[in-house]
Residue, then its C-alpha position, 0 to 999 in steps of 0.5 A: m499500500h505504501r509503495g502504491v501511495s509513493i508511486f501515485a505521489r511520484r506521478i503527481f510531482l512529475s505531472s505537467r498539470v501540477v509542476g507546469t504553473s506559471n509561477g512555479f508556486l505549486f512545484s516549490k511547495l511540493n518539492p522535498l528539497s525546498p526549505s518550505f516543504h512540509g507534510f501539510s502541503v502533501c496532505r492538501v494535495f491528496s485531500f483535493v476533491p474536484a468540485h462538481r458543477r452546480t445545476p443552474d438555478p431556475d430563479d436565477p435572473s442571469t440564467l433566465m435571459k437566454e435571448d435578446g427581448v427584441s428577438v422574442c418580440s420579432q418572433m411574436w410579430i412573425e408568428n401572428f402576421r403568418e397566421p392572423d386569424r388563429i385564436i390565441s390561447n398560450l400567451t402565458t408562455y410569453l408572459r414567463r419570458f424574462e427577456l420581455w420583462v427586462l426589455a420593458y424595464q429598459k423602456v420604462c427606465a428610458d422614460e423615467m430617467g431620459a436615458y436608455m439603460p443597456r442590459n449589462a448596466i442593470q444591477r443584479s438587485a434590480l433584476e431580482d426585484l423584476l423577477a419577483l414582480r414577474n412571479a407575482v404576476l404569474d401567481s396572481k399576487f400583483k395588484w394594480g395601483a399600489r402606493l406603499e408596497f412595491f416589488i420594484k422601484s424606479p432607480k430615481d425613487k430614493t424614498d424610504y416608505e417604511s420611515l414615513s410619517k402618518r401625515k405623508i402616508k395619508a397624503i400618498l394614499t388620498t391624493t392623485q399620484p402618478a402611475a407606480f413604476q411596477d404598474k408601468i412595466v406590467q403595462e409595457v409587457l402586456f402591450m408588447i404581447l398584445e400589439p402584434i396580435y391585434e396589428a395583424r388583425f386590425s382593419p387598414k381603415s384605422y389610422a390612430f394610435r398604431p405604428g407606421r400610421n399618423a395623420h399624414t397618412v390619412l391626408r394622403i389616403i383622402r387625396r388618393h381615394f376620395a376624389g370622386y365622392l360627392w357626399y360626406v358623413k363626418g362623425d365624432l365617436s370620441t365619447i368611446l375614448d372616455g371609457m367603456k363598460v368593462g364587459m364590452v372591453i373584455n368581450a372584444l378581447m375574448r374574440d381573439i384571446r382565450d388566455k385567462k391570465v392575460i384577460d384577468l390582468v386586463k380586467a383587474a387594471l380596468v376594475t381597480p379604482v384610480i384614487t384622484s383628489k378633489i379640489d375644494e371650491g373654497e381652496k380654488k377661489k382663495k388666491k395664494k400669495r406668490k413666493y419667490q421660487k428658486k431655480r431648481v437644478l435638474a439632477d444628472d438622471e432626471p429627464k429634462p422637461d419638454p422644451y417650449w416649442l414642443e409644448t406649443f406644438f402639442g397645443f396646436a394639435p387638431e381636434e381629432a388628435v387632442k383626446n388620448p384614452s386613459w382607462g383605469h390603470c391600463g396606461i399605454l394599453s388604453p389606446l390599443l384597447a380603444n382600437i380593439c373595441l372600435d375594430e368591429l366598427d371598421h370591419w362592419m363598414e368594410g362590409r357595407i363598402k363591399d355591398f354598396y359598390a355598383p359599377s357603371k360602365s358609362d362612368v370614367i372611374w371605378n367602372s370595373p366589377e372588382g372595384e379595385a381598378d385605379q381611378g383616372n390618372t394614377s400620377w394625378p389621382e385627385f383629378v376626376p374627369t367629368s362623367g355622364p349622368d349615370k355614376t358608379r355607386k361607391m364609398d369609402y371610410v377612414r377612422y382616426g381615433g374616435h372621428i370617422l369620415i365616409g365619402i359617398r359617390g351617389p345620391r344623398a338618400d344613400a348617405a341618409t340610409l348609411r347614417k341610419q344604419l350606423i346609428e343603429f349599429c353604435d347603439q347596439k354594439y357600444m350603447l352609444k346614443l347618436d343623432n343626426e346632428c352627431l353624424p352630419i351629411e355635407h356636400i363636397t362644395k361646402g368644404i368638409m373639415f378634417l384634421d384641420h384641413v379642409l376638403c373641397r372640389r374645384v372645376v378645372y380645365p387642364t390641357l390633356r396630351y396623349t398619343a393617338t394611333g400613328g404616334k401623333i401627340i394630341s392636345e385638347k382641353g378637358v374638364g373635371t373636378l380636383l379634390s383640394v386638401t387645403a390648411s384651414l387658415k380660420q382654424c390656424i388663427k383659432q389655435f394661435r388665439k388659444l396659445n395667446f399668440l395673437k388676438g382678433d379674427r378678421d385683423p389678427d394682431p400678434q401678441p408678445c410671447f412673455r414666456m421667453f422674456h428671460a431667455t436670450q435672443a439666440h435661444t428665443n430665436s432657435q425655439m421659434n425656428k424649431f416650432l416653425l419647422t414642425i409647422v412646415e412638416w405638419y402642413r406638408y400635404a396642404d395645397n396652400r402650404r406656403k401661404v399658411v406657413n408664411f402666415c404662421s411665420y408672420i405671427l411668430r415674428g410679430s410676437l417676438a418683435k413685440l417681446y423684444a421691444a418690451k425687453y430692450k425698451l425699443r417701444s415699437r416693432a419697427k424699431v426692433y426690425k430696424i436694429g434686428a433686421r427682418n429675420l431678428s438675426r442681428p443682436l439687439k443692444e441692452k444698454k445705452g451706448q454703442s456695444p462692441e462689434y458683434h462679429n468680433l465678439l462672435r469670432m472670439g467666442l464671447a457672444e452667442s450666435i443668433d439664427g434668424l427666424k426662418f420662412t420670413r418670405m413665402s418663397l423660402v417655404p417648401e412646396t407642397d408634397y404631391t407624391p401619390l400614395p401607392n395603391n394597397w399601401r402598407p407601412d414599411h414594417e408590415k411590408a418587411l414582415l410579409e416579405f419575410i414570411m413569403l420568403e420563409d414559405p417553402r411554396t415560394l421557393e418551389e414556385h421560383r424553381r418551377c418558373i425557372r424550369e418553365q423558362g428552360l433555365v437551371s439555377p447554379q445551385d441545382y446544377i452543382s448539386m446535379l454534378v456532385w450527385n453524378y460525381k458520387r455515382n460515377a467512379s470515372m469522374d475525379q474531383t479535379s474534373l468535377m471542379n473544372t466542369i463547375d468552374h468553366r460552365i457556371l462562373g468561370s473564375n469563382l472556382g474556390s467558392l464553387g469548390s466549397k459549395a461542392k464539398e458542402l453538398e458532398e458532406h450532406d447526403e440529403s442534398f444528393q437525394a433531393a438532386e436525384v428527385 
């Protein structure tokens, strides 16, 4: 036994794994000639037991993040667009995916702190709290609207809720508070799960609260498809956005989703009451003395408030885009739930459109039985040539949020019949009482206001040029109607008056913008320039884009001139324009006496560069964008999804191969497979002759790539069998 131990010890001493260390420390400890050698070291070597690898902990956050959250979301979008009509019953599987919770945490943190947090920057304690929140949701222990007890808190929330006084706790429990951080995370996770399901099912007639669709899309759709309509029904269903009965919302969800966990979560968010504090009338009337407020310095992780130009533009929003639904504790889920409920109306209108269509061969547009043929000139879709007395009966429909617009080509009686059916449908499905005043019928000649743009019709006499038989170009005068989409100047004045930029109707007088009184001239001009650029983009598709933008520039320029006259005591706008030029780009002196030359100060970096106001002349405003919207338009992300799904489908590949065979062509891959298959079964053909054949017959000089392809096909026998078939 002793001999065996000595032999084993000698093997350990001579082993390269033990002796071959980088610093020779272990060798020196085990060397008998070393002065530091003692028996305890040998015992430690012999008593070493290799540690067994531990099984991964299922509750460890790091082991649960197997994929990236974006890739999980992408897979959900692909699955739902591949099978848009299936009933979903396994959403709890996605609710368990910890990657989605981490992605939701990153999104909410970006909104709270104003900066995106990478996944490797999330602390382990935050991941453990996030895992506890996920488990609470799965175990039905999560409660919406918590005020004091949280599973996870915001990184910037440093409040110790256990040490708060009773007065502060009472204030938290009884007053209006922003949504809890953990509520926002659960809302984000539910939104990421539900959005791809319903985006694949929604009607293409709805455009609000959806990715890739906005008010500009509605205006382009109207210009593209509403050119020949005479009667318009405009409806306001925005009371639905204020709230609906919980049973209706849940029934709308359960048409496509049968997952109890998700349905119960949404139902609890709708049912749980939201605590709001009421202001007493006595406190409202009581005027408090204004105290001096010290300028507060924002923390590094605190998001900056919206700049002045952005706040101003939000106040410039049209009536159809002002209302944003907020139902219970649903938060960002509310717009999606509103679209889910109103989607039934969209599909009902699609059925009415199909039934109403009655083509007439004597009409110049929409005279095909299918009704999908392009109307008139595709490059000029808003122009409709004059037709005979017998017209095609057709209608179209768009919905933006809670506002609808229906265009009808036919007699007014058809529009009245449709209005009656629509009132009955809304009463039956949404318990919404509408009358004829809520759904007025207007003729195109009176002008229809939608999204602060006026739809009207003009009779035009264009010169039509076309090529006749024999190549002769014929020019003749035509007559027809042109659909005009113009920005409403009256509505623009109303919005500026609401923002306190002017007063008066017939002769609007600009008012000084005193909110920018303490800002520098350079900062004030830059804010107004950003606002003007946003206005230019908003009126991009209006026929009178130059006129309305030039009017907005005049109002803002006059407002700033009055502000500078009051600030620098120049008494009149004329004096401000004389010193600061037409676009207010020159510096205005603040004190008496001549200030140093502005260009010298600017060159030395001692003065701020001042940008003049943009679009002070009508010629500087860009022209209207008349790019026609393609027929059967889809957003870019939907086109990419459908193309990816089509390329993944094996039937698409089979169809391509069939087309190649019908044309007498062979793809390089199939030809290589055939040659390799012959090589495997023909012993007389060596590998060199195979490479030369592939090289000379297909790509000439690309021998290396084709050779590697041949070797790859040679390794996999399935390729040879496919080639044989």
